[in-house]
N, C-alpha and C positions, 0 to 999 in steps of 0.2 A: 444754076442750082435750083431756082424756082421751078424750071421745067422738069428737072429730075424729080423733085418732090411731088409734082402733079402726076407724073407717070407712075411713081411708086404708089400713090394713093389710088390711082385708077386700077392698078394691078390688085391691090388689096380688096377694093370693092368688087372687082370682077371675080376674085376668088370666092368671096362671100356669096355673091349672086349665083355662081356656078354650083356651089354646094347645095344651096336651098332649091335650085331648079332641078337638079338631078334627082331630087327626092320623088319626083312624079307628082301627080295631082293631089291636092289636099283631100283628105277623107271627108265624107259627109258627116253630119252631126251624129255622134254616138248616143246610143240609148243610155239612160242613167244606170250606173253600175257596171256598164260593159267596158272592159279594158283588155280586149283581145291582144295577144302578143303580135308584134309586127312580123311580116314575112321576111324571108332571107334578104331580099333587096332593101326593104325598109330598114332592117337591122343594120345592114352595111352602111346605109346613109346616116343613121343615128350615130353609129360608131365614128364615121368620118367627121360629122359635125362636132361631136364631143372631142375628138382628137385635135381638130383645128382650133376649137375654143380653148382647149388646154394649152396649146402652143402660144396663143395670144396672151393668156393669163400668165404664163411663165415669163413672157417678154414684157410684162407690165402694161399690157394693152387691154384692159377690161372692157372698154367700150366696143372694140372690134369683136371680142369674144361674145359680148352681149348681143350684137347684131346677128351673129350666126345662130346663137341659141334661141333667140326670140323667134326667128323664122322657122327653126327646126321644131320648136314647141307648137307653133301654129299648125304644123303638119302632123305632129305626133304628141298631142296634148296629154296622153296617158303614160308617158315615159318618165318615171320617177327620177332617173339619173340625169336627164336633161334639165328637169326642174331644179335639182340640187345644184347642178353646175351653173345654171343661170343665176340662182341665188348667190353663189360665190362671186360671179362677175358683178352683180349689183352691189354686194357688200364692198367690193374693192372700189366702187364709185361712191360709197357712203349713201346709197339709195336704200335706206334701211327698211322703209315701209314696203317698197316693192319687193325687196329681198324676202321680207317676212311673208308676203302673199305667195311667193313661190314655195316657201316651206310648207305653208298651209296646203297648197295644191299637192305637193309631194306626199304629205302625210295622208291626204285623202286618197291618193292613188295606192299607197301602201308599198311595203309593210311599214307599220308604225314602230320603227326601231327606237330604242331609248336615246341613242346618240343624235338622231334627227330631232327628237323633241328637245333635247338639250341645246342643240344649235339654234333651233327655232326660238327657244326662250332667250338665248343670248341676243339674237337679232331683234326680238320683240322689245327687249329692254332698251337697246340702242334706239329703237323707233318710239320710245316713250310709251310703250304699250305694257305697262307694268302688270296689269291683271292678266293679260295674255301670257306674259313671261312666267308669272306664277303658275298658271295652268300647265304650261309645257314642262317646267322643271318638276312639277308634281307628277305629271304623266311619266316622265323619264324615271323618276324614283319608283313609281309603281311597277314599271316594266323591268327595272334592274335594281332590286333592293339592296344589292351589295356594293354599289358604287357611291362613295362618300361625296363626290362632287355634286351630285344631284340634290341631296338635302341641304348642302352648304349654300348653293346658289338659290335654292328655294327659300331658305331663311333670309337671304339678302332682299329678295322681293317682298317677303312678308313684312320685313322691317320697314321697307319703303311704303307699304300699304298700312302701316300702323298696327300690324297684327303681331304684337310682341310675344304673346303667349304661344301662338303657333310657331313663331320663329324660334323660341326657346326649345320647343319640342323637336324641331328640325335639327337644331344644333346639337342637342343631346344624342340624336340619332347619328350625327356625324362622328362624334367622339367615341361612340360605341363601336362604330366601324373602323375608325382610324384615330386612336387617341393622340397621335403626334401632329395633328393639324392645329397649329397655333391660331389661325384665323377663327376657328370655331370657339376655342377657349376665350380668346380676347373679346370676341363679339358677345359671348355669354356674359363676360365681365361687364361690358358696356350696358347690356340690358339689365343686369342686376343692379348696377349703379343707378340707372334711370329709375328703377323700382325701389331704390333705397335699401336693397338687400346687401348691406355692406360686407357682411362676412363672406357671402358667396362671391361678391364682386372681387374681394381681395384674393380669395383662393383661385378663382379662374384667371385673374390678371397675372398672378404669380406663376401659374402654369404656362400661360402664353409667353411670359417673359423668359421662363426657363427654356422653352422651345426655340424662341427667337430673341435672344438677349440684345441684339443690336437694333431691334425695331422700336423706334421712339413711341409709337402709339400705345404699346402695351405698358410701358413704364409710366406714361402719363395717366392711363386709366388706373393703374395701381396707386399712383400718387394722389389722384382725385379721391379715390375711395378712402385712402389714408387720411386726407385732410377732412373729408366729411365725417370721418369717425372721430374728429376732434384732435387730430395730431398734425397740424400744418407744418410744424418744425420737422417732423419725420418725413413729411412729403417733400419738403425742400431738400432734405438729405438724399432722397431718391433721385431728385433732379440733378443734384450736384455730382452724382456719379456718372452723368452722361458725358459723352465726348464733347469737346468745345463746340464743334460744328452743330451738334444736336441741341446744345443749350441755347444756341442763338436762333433756333427755329421759332417761328411765331407762336405756335401752340405751347412750346415749353416756356417761352418768355411770358406769355399771357398768364399761364397758370402759376408760374413762380410769383408774378406780381400779385395775383389773388392771395397767395399764401402770405406774402409780406403784408398785404392789407389786413388779413385776419389777425396777424401778429402785431398790428399797429406799428409797422415799420415802413412807412411810405418812402422814407429817404433811401432805404436799401433798394426798393423797387426803382426809384429814380436813378440811382447809381448804376443798377443793372442795365436799364434801358440806355443810359448815356454811354456806357461802355459798348453796348451793341451798336449804337448809332455811330460811334467813332470808328468801329470796324467796318461799317457799311455807310459811308458818308453820303451816298446818293439815295438812301432809303428814307423817304419823308415820314413814313408811319412810325419808324423807330424814334426819330427826333420828336415827333408829336407826342408819343407816349411818354418819353422822357420829360417833356414839358408838363404834361398832365400830372405826373407823379411828383415832380418838383413843386408844382402848385399845391398839391395835397400835403406835401411836407412843409409848406410854408416858405419855400425858397423862391421868392418872387423874381429875383434877378436871374437865377438859373432857368426858371420857367420861361421868362421872356426871351432869353438867349436861345433856348432850344425851340421855342415857338417860332422865332424869327427864322431859324434854320429850316424848320419844316415848311413855313410859308414860302421861303425862297425856292424850295423844291416843288412847290405847287400844291401843297396840302391845303384844301379849302377850309377845313375846320380850324387849322392853325391861325388863320386870319381872325376868326371869331374869338379864339382864345387870346390873341394879342389885344384885341379891343377890350376884352374882359379884364385882362391884367393891367391895362392902362387906366381903367376907371377905378377910382378908389371905392372901397366897399361902403355900402350905405350904413349910416349909424344905426345902432339898435333902436327900435321903437320903444317908447314908454320910459 
């Protein structure tokens, strides 16, 4: 079996070497701006390299595809299609920065199609190049002003960069193009909530929830805006309408506890967390939160019991809480 594997590997490497060698000698350095079309023989070699790379990609072998494309690009550096396919192979290996470099080269070769800018932006984001991602999504939008994906993704990068005003403008452009995109309405609600524009936050969150009623994120945004508007009881009512599985999500539990705190009902928050911990007995964080809220409600015995459960599950802060609960409170001074 080992011998057979070595033979198969040798055949693969041989095929790759044969493809790149049959391309003929590598061209000399091209003058800046020159991208002459390859002759018939070169075009055939490019097509063969592209086809072989596609076969390897379809088989889930991006490294082999990358070997073919890397050598082909060395001989034909001005072929945009080879650059884009090499970027695809690099993405499959999660080599995001190298994939982005191939997109940059492909755009330099041209044509600068909006979809190429969009794909370059997505890869730049994965490579943690947020400003470059913003640039490419902006260019995609300029080149195709009728595609709502481009301003939507541009807005996400602008939010990451702290450009909330610009992001809001991009999101408004999205909903003008496609008013049924819940992500745009919900993100506008989040931005308005951050800016304390509660009326708009409520309107936009309600629209996002109308479009995607099953998405927890939009209901929580609406509930947060409702609570901030001085109606924590109504916010709890919004959360109570969730499916049981959604009510036990960390974000929903945390915000419901905030509302109980605003209403000075820590015992209700403790009971909620204790119920969630009983349903997930291996979740140390739920047990710890139950202990904290029991402590705030003045239930020392229940707080110790839940803190012990959290500590047994490995929660570091639970040990500190146990020590705090074991020490009697200091008498008031004076």
